VEXPA-366914 format. One line per 4 residues: number of its first residue (from 1); their letters; for each residue x, y, z of C-alpha. Coordinates in steps of 0.001 Angstrom, whole numbers, plus 500000, padded with zeros to 6 digits. Example, Ala and Ser with C-alpha at 12.3 -4.5 7.8 and 13.67 -1.06 7.14 Angstrom:
BEGIN
1 = as = 512300/495500/507800; 513670/498940/507140
This chain:
BEGIN
1 = mtgv = 798383/898534/402469; 798563/899114/398733; 801713/898603/396700; 802243/902359/396457
5 = qarn = 801793/902910/400191; 804193/900091/400983; 806772/901524/398590; 806545/904930/400233
9 = kviw = 807536/903386/403486; 810670/901589/402202; 813995/903060/403350; 817034/901863/401577
13 = vlvs = 819789/901326/404152; 823336/901241/402707; 826545/899738/404144; 829892/898754/402720
17 = ndlt = 830256/895578/404840; 828446/892287/404551; 825825/893030/407249; 826704/890028/409397
21 = hdqr = 828145/891832/412356; 826935/895340/412057; 824849/895690/415180; 824391/899425/414895
25 = vlkt = 822790/899134/411425; 820577/896299/412521; 819393/898156/415538; 818779/901273/413468
29 = cetl = 816539/899245/411152; 814515/898041/414175; 814108/901712/415210; 813067/902755/411639
33 = eeag = 810456/900021/411727; 809140/901462/414978; 808842/904708/413113; 806563/902976/410555
37 = ylph = 809151/902270/407831; 810155/899098/405955; 813976/899003/405956; 815719/897225/403042
41 = lvgr = 819386/896590/403597; 822066/896816/400884; 825476/895514/401604; 828241/893203/400180
45 = llpd = 828541/889415/399604; 831968/888255/400672; 833437/884744/400052; 833080/883919/403742
49 = shpa = 829786/885691/404395; 827172/883976/406607; 823457/884491/406165; 822548/888030/407300
53 = ptrf = 821186/887819/410890; 818105/889866/410311; 814478/889475/409200; 814650/892566/407035
57 = pchr = 815134/892220/403234; 818761/892183/402355; 820459/892749/398994; 824148/891822/398959
61 = lrls = 826296/892921/396053; 829029/890731/394823; 832149/892773/393984; 835284/891874/392138
65 = fhrg = 837513/893603/394683; 837432/893537/398558; 839929/896290/399503; 841882/899156/398181
69 = pcfy = 841064/901907/395578; 839490/899505/393153; 837134/898257/395753; 835899/901675/396692
73 = avlq = 835477/902752/393079; 833514/899680/392127; 831436/899992/395269; 830360/903567/394353
77 = vrlw = 829268/902537/390856; 827470/899272/391965; 825549/901095/394701; 824610/903932/392343
81 = wflm = 823381/901618/389642; 821524/899387/392124; 819766/902326/393681; 818848/904199/390501
85 = hrvr = 816729/901316/389318; 814906/900614/392640; 814249/903642/394762; 811661/905508/392744
89 = gcgg = 808737/906324/394955; 810397/904965/398173; 810424/906679/401486; 814128/907651/401425
93 = iwan = 817726/906498/401697; 819906/905982/404858; 823608/905967/404194; 826074/904617/406650
97 = dldt = 829664/905927/406566; 831359/908046/403963; 831972/905239/401507; 828260/904923/400737
101 = lwpa = 827396/908664/400764; 828126/909614/397189; 825836/907146/395521; 823136/907783/398184
105 = fsva = 823398/911573/397763; 823315/911488/393960; 820440/909113/393688; 818499/910906/396395
109 = kwhr = 818969/914243/394583; 817935/912702/391240; 814709/911148/392619; 814049/913989/395075
113 = lplm = 814118/911646/398070; 814867/912278/401735; 818422/911330/402687; 819958/910517/406086
117 = ydsh = 823685/910116/406755; 825045/908230/409769; 828860/908584/410228; 830054/905632/412365
121 = elft = 833560/907063/412644; 835780/909993/411626; 836363/908358/408269; 839036/910802/407042
125 = eaag = 841130/909945/410166; 840859/906155/409880; 843998/904115/410480; 843992/902880/406903
129 = ltgr = 844485/906438/405703; 847369/907351/407993; 850517/908028/406020; 848525/907847/402717
133 = plpk = 848044/911414/401604; 846455/910742/398161; 843450/908593/399379; 843087/910771/402369
137 = kvwe = 842739/913855/400099; 840205/911993/397955; 837976/911198/400977; 838390/914673/402400
141 = hveg = 837152/916038/399033; 834126/913719/399071; 833308/914749/402600; 833852/918470/402035
145 = hllp = 831709/918381/398909; 828771/916467/400238; 828368/917107/403974; 827616/920876/403671
149 = klkv = 824681/919958/401350; 822966/917597/403854; 820016/918646/405997; 821098/916672/409024
153 = mttv = 823425/913865/410004; 824254/911735/412982; 827433/910336/414430; 828524/908025/417285
157 = nasi = 829832/910423/419975; 830297/913997/421041; 834006/914234/420139; 833424/913371/416564
161 = advf = 830361/915611/416451; 832555/918431/417704; 835048/917826/414774; 832297/917951/412200
165 = dqry = 830894/921036/413830; 834237/922723/413542; 834449/921722/409860; 830914/922259/408680
169 = gnsr = 829028/923953/411593; 828485/927134/409543; 826841/925129/406642; 823383/923649/406274
173 = vgrp = 824170/920413/408039; 825367/922030/411216; 826510/919941/414270; 825642/916256/413832
177 = lvvr = 823191/914732/416347; 824687/911959/418443; 823447/908388/418503; 825820/906220/420515
181 = nmpr = 826126/902592/419587; 824855/900773/422623; 823240/897387/423199; 819567/897060/423810
185 = lqks = 818566/896368/427458; 818256/892738/428356; 814840/891984/429929; 815097/890697/433513
189 = gssl = 815331/886927/433622; 815851/886563/429857; 818688/884489/428424; 820619/884967/425266
193 = pglg = 820178/882306/422647; 823418/881211/420966; 826286/878770/421580; 826209/876401/424510
197 = veel = 829217/875094/426451; 829690/872166/424096; 829690/874359/421041; 832203/876736/422592
201 = tamg = 834430/873929/423610; 834328/872534/420052; 835547/875907/418864; 838582/875655/421156
205 = fkps = 837286/877873/423964; 838259/875856/427077; 839124/878249/429937; 840615/876698/433002
209 = ggpm = 838750/878848/435440; 841507/881286/436331; 841215/885021/436015; 840414/885821/432314
213 = giiq = 840243/888931/430194; 838688/889456/426824; 839467/891777/423824; 837009/891851/420986
217 = gafl = 836473/893614/417736; 834926/893033/414275; 838279/894165/412845; 841301/894241/415199
221 = dadr = 843655/896426/413210; 847134/897527/414178; 847348/899668/417297; 844102/898315/418874
225 = gvke = 846066/896885/421778; 845791/893164/421117; 849612/892644/421156; 849838/894350/424556
229 = avev = 846939/892383/425999; 848603/889135/424901; 851982/890236/426345; 850224/890645/429750
233 = levr = 850105/886801/429868; 853843/886859/430109; 853792/889131/433107; 850913/887242/434821
237 = pewe = 851248/883489/434118; 848093/882660/436032; 845848/884747/433819; 844016/883898/430600
241 = lavv = 842883/885942/427515; 840189/885528/424961; 840710/887379/421651; 837551/887449/419496
245 = gagp = 837230/889047/415993; 839223/889342/412891; 841991/891496/411367; 845848/891781/411405
249 = ewew = 846244/891749/415227; 843761/888917/415582; 845835/886904/413026; 848991/887764/414962
253 = alge = 847302/886520/418247; 846332/883245/416456; 850107/882634/415867; 850756/883238/419589
257 = mkrf = 848573/880476/420881; 851403/877968/420949; 853348/880344/423173; 850556/880356/425776
261 = pgrl = 848918/876905/425508; 845487/876726/427304; 845778/880410/428326; 845241/882250/425049
265 = hvlp = 841942/881576/423424; 841608/883022/419862; 838111/882877/418312; 836857/884199/415060
269 = klpy = 834020/886762/414682; 830859/885397/416236; 827206/886356/416020; 826325/888850/418696
273 = nalc = 824495/886545/421055; 827408/884064/421006; 829889/886852/421565; 827864/887894/424666
277 = qiti = 828214/884448/426002; 831985/884538/425742; 831986/888073/427272; 829993/887158/430400
281 = radw = 832536/884400/431203; 835388/886931/431439; 836483/888761/434565; 837367/892017/432726
285 = gfsl = 837300/893499/429169; 840157/895263/427477; 839770/898448/425324; 843365/899376/424544
289 = dkpv = 843373/901540/421462; 846480/903651/421078; 846395/907441/420441; 848115/907135/417045
293 = hgny = 845207/907856/414695; 842588/910636/415022; 839878/908050/414688; 841147/906011/417654
297 = imsl = 841602/909080/419868; 837997/910106/419384; 836507/906687/419321; 833853/905241/421651
301 = pnkl = 834237/901503/421006; 831241/899264/420904; 833093/896765/423089; 833024/899182/425981
305 = fdyi = 829249/898978/426155; 829212/895312/425516; 831439/894829/428594; 829098/897066/430699
309 = hagi = 825974/895194/429623; 827740/891858/430360; 828499/893089/433943; 832273/893059/433689
313 = pvva = 834627/896023/434288; 836813/897552/431536; 840565/898109/431559; 840924/900890/429057
317 = spmp = 843130/903452/427410; 842279/907002/428632; 840756/908193/425304; 838497/911145/425971
321 = evkr = 835155/909553/425307; 836083/906168/426972; 837541/907981/430018; 834289/909914/430409
325 = ived = 832166/906759/430525; 834592/904857/432808; 834987/907713/435245; 831389/908937/435287
329 = hetg = 829922/905514/435839; 832961/903913/437663; 832887/900886/435524; 836652/900108/435339
333 = vlie = 840208/901358/435530; 842247/903387/433036; 845746/902338/432188; 848799/904699/432720
337 = shtp = 850577/903356/429689; 850577/900466/427182; 853429/898616/428788; 852388/895040/429854
341 = rdia = 853259/895761/433497; 851104/898905/433649; 848233/897026/431993; 848629/894219/434508
345 = save = 848574/896771/437392; 845298/898165/436073; 843914/894589/435948; 845030/893976/439458
349 = lvls = 843101/897013/440610; 839993/895609/438952; 840521/892203/440538; 841066/893812/444057
353 = rpka = 837299/894624/444186; 834603/891943/444419; 832808/890955/441213; 829559/891995/442893
357 = fwqq = 830806/895536/442992; 831541/895672/439290; 828252/893937/438443; 826320/896556/440473
361 = qcee = 828234/899437/438771; 827671/897975/435339; 823997/897278/435945; 823427/900945/437003
365 = aasq = 825436/902188/433994; 823493/899911/431645; 820260/901274/432815; 821348/904630/431258
369 = lnwe = 823658/903532/428533; 821424/901609/426185; 819975/901802/422630; 816473/902504/423966
373 = aeep = 817811/905797/425404; 819248/906731/421998; 816229/905884/419820; 814427/909224/420260
377 = vire = 817276/910945/418399; 816648/908830/415312; 812987/909904/415184; 814204/913560/415446
381 = vlrr = 816680/913103/412545; 814038/911564/410398; 811848/914611/410958; 814754/917023/410231
385 = agfq = 815736/915185/407071; 812275/915415/405661; 811039/911853/406164; 807397/911225/407016
389 = ifkr = 806751/909926/410522; 804221/907003/410441; 802707/904912/413107; 804372/901586/413881
393 = vs = 804009/898937/411107; 801724/896163/412370
């Protein structure tokens, strides 16, 4: 392959995070490679960033700000400047989420490149914008200005696709195609590399063997149900809980460990394989988002599919997308309210059935709900967005 040919196959994949825990983006890159492309990732370098867990080339930008308006302003400029000097002659640009779309759109237009946009959430209804009319209006303006000009876009579930369809269905972009964020199927008999028992014990994960739940998330913000999950331990003193992730509610849970010694295990964000090893040790998984933000109401959390692929049932809030999965595949129980007693009652319904039943239900669900089943949509969006379709890179 000549240098020009190789450059034609490069897709610049943009994110605003540090790439460490973004499984959707990493799986997308694998699928782009299957389509014959050479993904190059662009993200951020944070003070606590670990090496990016991928074999694809990574470019991590060091920014002066990590949150707030200054962060987003600097991010737009840095991404734009970075791309303008590197994308000439490449295969195209893949933007993830609204905070990377403006630099991707402007550079793609300047260089006449194909552009693909993947919206991981309903960005304008994010929890961080609730009660903040000015930044919300800014992002609504960005979305309203750019989305109608796109050829095609994807998003993570049907509910969010419906909202975009109502907003922009009459424009060029139409209704987004849906690519749900699901784990890859584990091959029969394969094992996950990662942390062993000794490493987990050294991190403070020492379950006693009693019934244990888990609640996880890369960023456990307010209203994600962590506080309610922890309060269940007050109602059922024989139970344990693992909280894995980061964010305000994770930090709150960290301060509660003295209140529930040996029963509340609070662990930081972990590589995906290590997280899976924690999850399979649990008896149920919590997904307890509250219906207080539009983004939460229409969400389809990654953790839901992580639990299913780990073979454990979910105890979940009855959000429309979550409710559909739980009821259609009978993979858990929906709570009636967010009170600790109602959550505990839902857990008891889960525990009243044998583990083998839930494992069977989850196995059947996982055979349908997996990344391999979603991949054909990515090939279709590449075609619609104007990308060439190559044979797989050898």
